[in-house]
NUMI-30689 format. One line per field, with one value per residue (C-alpha): residue number from 1; x, y negated, z. Coordinates in Angstrom, 1 decimal. Last residue first. Example, Ala and Ser with C-alpha at 12.3 -4.5 7.8 and 13.67 -1.06 7.14 Angstrom:
% NUMI-30689
tike	(2, 1) $
c1	(13.7, 12.3) $
c2	(1.1, 4.5) $
c3	(7.1, 7.8) $
END
This chain:
% NUMI-30689
tike	(78, 77, 76, 75, 74, 73, 72, 71, 70, 69, 68, 67, 66, 65, 64, 63, 62, 61, 60, 59, 58, 57, 56, 55, 54, 53, 52, 51, 50, 49, 48, 47, 46, 45, 44, 43, 42, 41, 40, 39, 38, 37, 36, 35, 34, 33, 32, 31, 30, 29, 28, 27, 26, 25, 24, 23, 22, 21, 20, 19, 18, 17, 16, 15, 14, 13, 12, 11, 10, 9, 8, 7, 6, 5, 4, 3, 2, 1) $
c1	(24.6, 22.6, 18.7, 16.4, 12.6, 9.4, 11.9, 10.5, 11.9, 11.6, 12.7, 9.2, 7.1, 8.6, 7.2, 9.4, 11.8, 15.4, 18.8, 21.4, 25.3, 27.2, 29.1, 26.5, 24.4, 25.3, 23.5, 20.6, 20.0, 20.8, 18.2, 18.4, 16.2, 13.2, 13.3, 12.0, 8.8, 9.1, 13.1, 14.0, 16.1, 16.0, 16.5, 19.6, 19.1, 21.5, 21.9, 20.9, 22.0, 19.9, 20.2, 20.7, 20.6, 22.5, 20.2, 19.3, 15.2, 16.4, 17.2, 20.8, 21.2, 17.6, 19.4, 23.4, 24.8, 25.3, 25.4, 23.9, 24.2, 22.2, 19.6, 15.5, 12.4, 9.0, 5.5, 4.4, 3.5, 0.6) $
c2	(35.8, 32.7, 32.9, 30.6, 31.1, 28.4, 27.4, 25.4, 26.0, 24.3, 25.4, 26.9, 26.9, 29.0, 29.1, 30.8, 33.3, 32.7, 34.8, 32.6, 32.4, 29.7, 26.8, 24.2, 25.5, 22.0, 20.4, 21.9, 21.3, 17.1, 17.2, 13.7, 13.5, 16.0, 15.5, 18.8, 19.8, 23.1, 23.3, 22.1, 23.8, 22.5, 25.7, 27.7, 31.0, 33.9, 35.6, 33.4, 29.6, 27.5, 23.6, 20.9, 17.2, 14.2, 11.6, 10.6, 9.1, 6.5, 8.9, 9.7, 13.4, 14.2, 16.1, 15.5, 18.8, 20.3, 24.1, 26.8, 30.3, 32.9, 35.3, 35.0, 35.9, 34.9, 33.4, 32.3, 28.5, 27.5) $
c3	(-29.4, -27.8, -27.3, -28.6, -28.1, -29.7, -32.4, -35.3, -38.4, -41.6, -44.8, -46.0, -43.2, -40.2, -36.9, -33.9, -32.8, -32.3, -32.3, -31.8, -33.6, -32.2, -34.1, -33.0, -29.8, -27.8, -30.8, -30.3, -26.2, -27.0, -29.4, -31.5, -34.8, -34.0, -30.1, -28.5, -27.9, -29.3, -30.6, -34.1, -37.2, -40.8, -42.2, -44.2, -46.5, -47.8, -44.5, -42.4, -41.4, -38.8, -39.6, -37.2, -38.4, -39.3, -40.9, -44.3, -44.3, -46.5, -49.0, -50.5, -48.0, -46.9, -44.1, -43.5, -41.8, -38.6, -38.2, -35.8, -36.9, -37.7, -36.2, -37.1, -35.5, -37.2, -36.4, -40.0, -41.0, -43.2) $
END
């Protein structure tokens, strides 16, 4: 079950599922001590140009958190 939360952190790009057939570059949100695979609600899960443009930036986002996956409904820079 996913919970609606608000997170703040830095957007980074790194390998997801490294060493498997599913390995690909993915966008992550790094918060204090945690890292979450970041997706936008309605965005392409494998290639989201909007999220890629945020790499290196600090954001605050509100969305659904399920284990290590964060699906953002709303994203604000800063």
